[in-house]
Every structure is written in C-alpha cells, then in structure tokens.
MDAnalysis code that builds the backbone (N, CA, C; Angstrom):
import MDAnalysis as mda
import numpy as np

u = mda.Universe.empty(384, n_residues=128, atom_resindex=np.repeat(np.arange(128), 3), trajectory=True)
u.add_TopologyAttr("name", ["N", "CA", "C"] * 128)
u.add_TopologyAttr("resid", np.arange(1, 129))
u.add_TopologyAttr("resname", ["MET", "LEU", "ASP", "THR", "GLN", "THR", "ARG", "PHE", "ARG", "LEU", "ASN", "LYS", "VAL", "ARG", "LEU", "GLY", "LYS", "ILE", "ARG", "LEU", "ALA", "LYS", "LEU", "LEU", "VAL", "LEU", "GLY", "PRO", "LEU", "LEU", "TRP", "ASN", "MET", "MET", "TYR", "ASP", "ASP", "LEU", "LEU", "ARG", "VAL", "GLN", "ILE", "GLY", "GLY", "ASN", "GLN", "GLN", "SER", "MET", "SER", "SER", "SER", "THR", "LEU", "VAL", "ALA", "PHE", "VAL", "ASP", "ASP", "VAL", "ALA", "VAL", "ILE", "THR", "THR", "GLY", "HIS", "THR", "THR", "ARG", "ILE", "LEU", "GLN", "ASP", "VAL", "THR", "ASN", "ASN", "ALA", "LEU", "THR", "ALA", "ILE", "ALA", "ASP", "TRP", "MET", "ASP", "THR", "ALA", "GLU", "LEU", "SER", "LEU", "SER", "VAL", "ASP", "LYS", "THR", "GLU", "THR", "VAL", "ILE", "LEU", "THR", "ASN", "LYS", "ARG", "GLY", "TYR", "ALA", "MET", "PRO", "GLU", "PHE", "ARG", "ILE", "ARG", "ASP", "THR", "SER", "ILE", "GLN", "ILE", "LYS", "ASP"])
u.atoms.positions = np.array([
    [0.847, -1.174, 0.000],
    [0.000, 0.000, 0.000],
    [0.894, 1.238, 0.000],
    [0.609, 2.194, -0.897],
    [1.383, 3.421, -1.006],
    [0.755, 4.517, -0.159],
    [1.587, 5.290, 0.486],
    [1.043, 6.413, 1.242],
    [0.646, 7.539, 0.278],
    [-0.064, 8.530, 0.748],
    [-0.610, 9.608, -0.082],
    [0.479, 10.393, -0.787],
    [1.559, 10.687, -0.113],
    [2.625, 11.483, -0.706],
    [3.285, 10.725, -1.861],
    [3.516, 9.443, -1.705],
    [4.123, 8.648, -2.768],
    [3.195, 8.579, -3.968],
    [1.893, 8.377, -3.745],
    [0.935, 8.345, -4.854],
    [0.929, 9.676, -5.595],
    [1.012, 10.777, -4.872],
    [1.034, 12.097, -5.492],
    [2.261, 12.231, -6.397],
    [3.416, 11.777, -5.916],
    [4.634, 11.841, -6.722],
    [4.494, 11.009, -7.988],
    [3.935, 9.817, -7.865],
    [3.748, 8.961, -9.038],
    [2.817, 9.629, -10.047],
    [1.733, 10.220, -9.578],
    [0.810, 10.907, -10.477],
    [1.498, 12.095, -11.147],
    [2.322, 12.788, -10.402],
    [3.035, 13.931, -10.943],
    [3.983, 13.487, -12.058],
    [4.669, 12.388, -11.845],
    [5.580, 11.852, -12.859],
    [4.789, 11.431, -14.090],
    [3.669, 10.768, -13.880],
    [2.844, 10.348, -15.021],
    [2.358, 11.568, -15.807],
    [1.918, 12.591, -15.107],
    [1.481, 13.797, -15.792],
    [2.636, 14.417, -16.568],
    [3.824, 14.369, -15.972],
    [4.997, 14.895, -16.659],
    [5.257, 14.143, -17.952],
    [5.111, 12.835, -17.942],
    [5.322, 12.035, -19.144],
    [4.262, 12.332, -20.193],
    [3.035, 12.525, -19.746],
    [1.958, 12.854, -20.689],
    [2.244, 14.203, -21.338],
    [2.633, 15.181, -20.550],
    [2.962, 16.496, -21.110],
    [4.130, 16.387, -22.085],
    [5.148, 15.626, -21.711],
    [6.299, 15.456, -22.577],
    [5.880, 14.791, -23.888],
    [5.040, 13.763, -23.794],
    [4.583, 13.083, -25.002],
    [3.808, 14.048, -25.902],
    [2.964, 14.881, -25.315],
    [2.213, 15.850, -26.108],
    [3.155, 16.835, -26.782],
    [4.194, 17.280, -26.065],
    [5.153, 18.209, -26.655],
    [5.934, 17.548, -27.779],
    [6.292, 16.276, -27.621],
    [7.035, 15.582, -28.660],
    [6.205, 15.433, -29.930],
    [4.915, 15.206, -29.777],
    [4.036, 15.093, -30.942],
    [3.762, 16.467, -31.526],
    [3.557, 17.456, -30.705],
    [3.237, 18.798, -31.161],
    [4.461, 19.515, -31.724],
    [5.643, 19.181, -31.235],
    [6.878, 19.832, -31.664],
    [7.076, 19.851, -33.168],
    [7.066, 18.691, -33.848],
    [7.252, 18.692, -35.300],
    [6.175, 19.473, -36.039],
    [4.952, 19.441, -35.544],
    [3.871, 20.190, -36.178],
    [4.150, 21.690, -36.109],
    [4.542, 22.180, -34.925],
    [4.863, 23.600, -34.792],
    [6.084, 23.969, -35.636],
    [7.067, 23.082, -35.674],
    [8.263, 23.335, -36.484],
    [7.886, 23.445, -37.964],
    [7.024, 22.531, -38.439],
    [6.581, 22.577, -39.836],
    [5.812, 23.853, -40.129],
    [4.979, 24.286, -39.193],
    [4.234, 25.523, -39.400],
    [5.193, 26.710, -39.497],
    [6.227, 26.709, -38.667],
    [7.187, 27.801, -38.685],
    [7.989, 27.778, -39.984],
    [8.445, 26.593, -40.388],
    [9.210, 26.488, -41.629],
    [8.348, 26.845, -42.832],
    [7.071, 26.536, -42.771],
    [6.166, 26.917, -43.854],
    [6.165, 28.427, -44.025],
    [6.194, 29.135, -42.916],
    [6.262, 30.596, -42.954],
    [7.568, 31.061, -43.595],
    [8.666, 30.406, -43.256],
    [9.958, 30.755, -43.861],
    [9.933, 30.512, -45.370],
    [9.361, 29.404, -45.791],
    [9.340, 29.074, -47.220],
    [8.464, 30.029, -48.022],
    [7.626, 30.792, -47.343],
    [6.783, 31.787, -48.017],
    [7.423, 33.178, -48.071],
    [8.602, 33.332, -47.487],
    [9.295, 34.621, -47.501],
    [9.647, 34.981, -48.942],
    [9.372, 36.218, -49.314],
    [9.714, 36.704, -50.648],
    [11.198, 37.027, -50.685],
    [11.973, 36.173, -51.348],
    [13.418, 36.390, -51.395],
    [13.848, 37.101, -52.674],
    [12.912, 37.333, -53.571],
    [13.194, 38.094, -54.784],
    [14.148, 37.377, -55.714],
    [14.660, 38.121, -56.691],
    [15.678, 37.599, -57.577],
    [15.201, 36.883, -58.816],
    [13.913, 36.766, -59.008],
    [13.416, 36.047, -60.181],
    [13.210, 37.005, -61.350],
    [14.206, 37.050, -62.219],
    [14.150, 37.875, -63.425],
    [14.268, 36.942, -64.624],
    [13.327, 36.999, -65.504],
    [13.278, 36.083, -66.632],
    [14.593, 36.077, -67.410],
    [15.147, 34.911, -67.587],
    [16.388, 34.652, -68.328],
    [17.635, 35.271, -67.697],
    [17.513, 35.892, -66.531],
    [18.677, 36.501, -65.887],
    [19.022, 35.849, -64.544],
    [18.009, 35.550, -63.735],
    [18.278, 34.977, -62.418],
    [17.027, 34.312, -61.864],
    [17.233, 33.470, -60.862],
    [16.122, 32.850, -60.154],
    [16.572, 32.518, -58.740],
    [15.614, 32.371, -57.862],
    [15.927, 31.981, -56.485],
    [14.746, 31.242, -55.890],
    [15.043, 30.266, -55.056],
    [14.012, 29.496, -54.378],
    [14.595, 28.910, -53.095],
    [13.716, 28.543, -52.179],
    [14.118, 27.906, -50.928],
    [13.638, 26.462, -50.930],
    [14.490, 25.570, -50.447],
    [14.143, 24.157, -50.315],
    [14.493, 23.743, -48.897],
    [13.551, 23.102, -48.206],
    [13.781, 22.684, -46.822],
    [13.737, 21.170, -46.710],
    [14.602, 20.635, -45.855],
    [14.603, 19.215, -45.528],
    [14.956, 19.097, -44.050],
    [14.072, 18.521, -43.290],
    [14.174, 18.390, -41.842],
    [14.420, 19.771, -41.239],
    [15.611, 20.045, -40.714],
    [15.847, 21.358, -40.108],
    [16.880, 22.169, -40.890],
    [17.093, 21.803, -42.153],
    [18.012, 22.543, -43.010],
    [17.239, 23.243, -44.121],
    [17.749, 24.385, -44.528],
    [17.150, 25.126, -45.642],
    [18.244, 25.420, -46.649],
    [17.948, 25.137, -47.914],
    [18.885, 25.456, -48.988],
    [18.330, 26.632, -49.781],
    [19.204, 27.575, -50.069],
    [18.857, 28.699, -50.938],
    [19.462, 28.359, -52.296],
    [18.613, 28.178, -53.290],
    [19.082, 27.838, -54.630],
    [18.885, 29.061, -55.506],
    [20.001, 29.590, -56.018],
    [19.940, 30.789, -56.842],
    [20.705, 30.553, -58.143],
    [20.280, 31.259, -59.171],
    [20.983, 31.245, -60.450],
    [21.186, 32.687, -60.878],
    [22.222, 32.907, -61.667],
    [22.479, 34.240, -62.190],
    [23.219, 34.158, -63.506],
    [22.816, 34.979, -64.456],
    [23.436, 34.991, -65.778],
    [24.883, 35.458, -65.698],
    [25.192, 36.327, -64.747],
    [26.562, 36.787, -64.515],
    [26.898, 36.597, -63.044],
    [28.173, 36.672, -62.732],
    [28.607, 36.534, -61.342],
    [28.000, 37.630, -60.476],
    [27.967, 38.844, -60.991],
    [27.417, 39.976, -60.232],
    [25.930, 39.765, -59.921],
    [25.172, 39.302, -60.914],
    [23.743, 39.040, -60.694],
    [23.573, 37.920, -59.675],
    [24.353, 36.847, -59.820],
    [24.287, 35.731, -58.874],
    [24.587, 36.202, -57.455],
    [25.606, 37.006, -57.306],
    [25.983, 37.523, -55.988],
    [24.871, 38.385, -55.400],
    [24.310, 39.282, -56.187],
    [23.240, 40.164, -55.699],
    [21.999, 39.375, -55.307],
    [21.585, 38.455, -56.157],
    [20.379, 37.657, -55.895],
    [20.559, 36.816, -54.631],
    [21.717, 36.176, -54.502],
    [21.974, 35.323, -53.340],
    [22.045, 36.138, -52.058],
    [22.771, 37.246, -52.086],
    [22.881, 38.072, -50.881],
    [21.534, 38.666, -50.469],
    [20.704, 39.034, -51.435],
    [19.355, 39.526, -51.106],
    [18.527, 38.432, -50.452],
    [18.633, 37.212, -50.970],
    [17.901, 36.083, -50.382],
    [18.397, 35.813, -48.963],
    [19.701, 35.827, -48.774],
    [20.266, 35.581, -47.438],
    [19.854, 36.665, -46.447],
    [19.782, 37.904, -46.903],
    [19.334, 38.991, -46.036],
    [17.866, 38.801, -45.648],
    [17.028, 38.408, -46.606],
    [15.601, 38.171, -46.318],
    [15.439, 37.049, -45.304],
    [16.231, 35.999, -45.425],
    [16.156, 34.884, -44.481],
    [16.648, 35.320, -43.100],
    [17.747, 36.048, -43.047],
    [18.265, 36.531, -41.758],
    [17.248, 37.450, -41.084],
    [16.574, 38.300, -41.860],
    [15.535, 39.177, -41.301],
    [14.381, 38.355, -40.744],
    [13.965, 37.319, -41.468],
    [12.882, 36.450, -40.999],
    [13.298, 35.752, -39.709],
    [14.542, 35.280, -39.657],
    [15.030, 34.601, -38.458],
    [14.989, 35.545, -37.252],
    [15.370, 36.804, -37.460],
    [15.306, 37.790, -36.379],
    [13.870, 37.990, -35.919],
    [12.957, 38.113, -36.872],
    [11.538, 38.301, -36.552],
    [10.978, 37.114, -35.783],
    [11.389, 35.899, -36.173],
    [10.911, 34.672, -35.518],
    [11.677, 34.385, -34.230],
    [12.620, 35.273, -33.874],
    [13.441, 35.120, -32.679],
    [14.231, 33.810, -32.688],
    [14.766, 33.480, -33.865],
    [15.620, 32.313, -34.035],
    [17.023, 32.792, -34.377],
    [17.997, 31.966, -34.112],
    [19.365, 32.343, -34.451],
    [19.822, 31.575, -35.682],
    [20.609, 32.223, -36.474],
    [21.141, 31.644, -37.697],
    [22.596, 31.288, -37.450],
    [22.960, 30.049, -37.701],
    [24.325, 29.596, -37.480],
    [25.158, 29.909, -38.722],
    [25.665, 31.123, -38.774],
    [26.415, 31.587, -39.936],
    [27.689, 30.768, -40.121],
    [28.316, 30.347, -39.030],
    [29.555, 29.574, -39.117],
    [29.343, 28.215, -39.792],
    [28.147, 27.659, -39.692],
    [27.853, 26.366, -40.315],
    [27.320, 26.518, -41.740],
    [27.082, 27.741, -42.156],
    [26.535, 27.990, -43.483],
    [27.644, 27.860, -44.518],
    [27.344, 27.156, -45.601],
    [28.331, 26.992, -46.655],
    [27.676, 27.106, -48.024],
    [28.508, 27.344, -49.021],
    [28.047, 27.568, -50.380],
    [28.716, 26.570, -51.314],
    [27.943, 26.094, -52.263],
    [28.466, 25.243, -53.330],
    [28.081, 25.898, -54.643],
    [29.039, 26.064, -55.525],
    [28.760, 26.661, -56.834],
    [28.844, 25.557, -57.885],
    [27.778, 25.419, -58.641],
    [27.741, 24.474, -59.753],
    [27.685, 25.278, -61.040],
    [28.646, 25.079, -61.914],
    [28.696, 25.828, -63.156],
    [29.381, 24.997, -64.230],
    [29.069, 25.309, -65.484],
    [29.784, 24.671, -66.581],
    [30.729, 25.665, -67.258],
    [30.856, 26.851, -66.690],
    [31.777, 27.859, -67.205],
    [33.202, 27.513, -66.784],
    [34.125, 27.660, -67.694],
    [35.531, 27.344, -67.395],
    [36.190, 28.441, -66.571],
    [35.881, 29.662, -66.847],
    [36.469, 30.761, -66.102],
    [35.387, 31.726, -65.662],
    [35.381, 32.045, -64.402],
    [34.405, 33.003, -63.872],
    [34.970, 33.647, -62.628],
    [34.501, 34.829, -62.343],
    [34.916, 35.529, -61.129],
    [34.198, 34.905, -59.937],
    [34.918, 34.701, -58.856],
    [34.338, 34.098, -57.663],
    [33.457, 35.124, -56.952],
    [32.166, 34.813, -56.751],
    [31.290, 35.763, -56.051],
    [31.586, 35.775, -54.551],
    [31.121, 36.818, -53.881],
    [31.248, 36.893, -52.433],
    [29.850, 36.926, -51.838],
    [29.531, 35.888, -51.070],
    [28.233, 35.796, -50.423],
    [28.389, 36.170, -48.964],
    [27.416, 36.939, -48.457],
    [27.489, 37.430, -47.085],
    [26.124, 37.328, -46.396],
    [26.177, 37.030, -45.105],
    [25.013, 37.160, -44.227],
    [25.402, 38.226, -43.218],
    [24.697, 39.346, -43.299],
    [25.051, 40.520, -42.505],
    [26.489, 40.908, -42.862],
    [27.402, 40.881, -41.910],
    [28.787, 41.275, -42.184],
    [29.734, 40.081, -42.261],
    [29.186, 38.876, -42.346],
    [30.013, 37.674, -42.334],
    [30.031, 37.015, -43.704],
    [31.225, 36.739, -44.215],
    [31.366, 36.041, -45.489],
    [31.026, 34.575, -45.332],
    [30.427, 33.999, -46.371],
    [30.066, 32.588, -46.381],
    [31.159, 31.839, -47.143],
    [31.623, 30.754, -46.560],
    [32.689, 29.976, -47.169],
    [32.154, 29.235, -48.409],
    [32.919, 29.305, -49.494],
    [32.558, 28.588, -50.722],
    [33.324, 27.276, -50.750],
    [32.578, 26.175, -50.833],
    [33.168, 24.832, -50.868],
    [33.494, 24.448, -52.309],
    [34.531, 23.627, -52.451],
    [34.887, 23.127, -53.790],
    [33.959, 22.011, -54.210],
])
C-alpha cells in the first residue's frame, strides 16, 4: 500500500510524461508551421532569363538555390535572399548559425569571377 505522498509523486511523474509526449508530438507540427512561414518569404531575384531563387527545406536545413546569368547578378540575388532569411530569423526570434553555413557553386563555365556571399557582415565559405 502506497502512502498519499508517494501516490502524489507517481501521479506527478505520469502527468509529466503525458505532457512530454504531447510536446514531442506537437513539436514537429509547430516546427513545420514555422518552416512553412519561412518558405513563403519573398526572397526576390526572379528575373526572366537573368536569375532565379528558391528555398528548399529538408528536416531542419534550408537550402537557398539561386541562379544568375553573370557573377554579379548571382551575388546580388543570393545576398538579397540571405538577407531576407536573416531578417525572418530575427523576426521569428531564431538564431542563424552563420559559421555552419556553406556555399556550393555548380557551373559549366571554365572561367568566372568568384562571387562573395554574405550574411550581414560575415562572409560565407565557398566549398569546392
């Protein structure tokens, strides 16, 4: 037979597990709703035959995919998109891990000027 205080503790633990289970189920739903808002951010840069930009999300990562007819256009479009995302992150009170952010350039051009991508005042490393 359990005394009253022990039963209260057991009930408290059970309630804690129920709350935790509800948060674990609700967590991904809230995360998806928040990411949906991010994916609707107007990042600009879509100029016919000159440039394009879009966001793609997978789990907790977001890829910014941009194209540009010239290096300068590519740099401007990408930096504008990165600024829009950083602004959204500030509004949503989330932090952006700039140090983990990296860039990959895919091109069939043999010679091109290397663009400089920035989030706020921090340069983004370009991977080979």
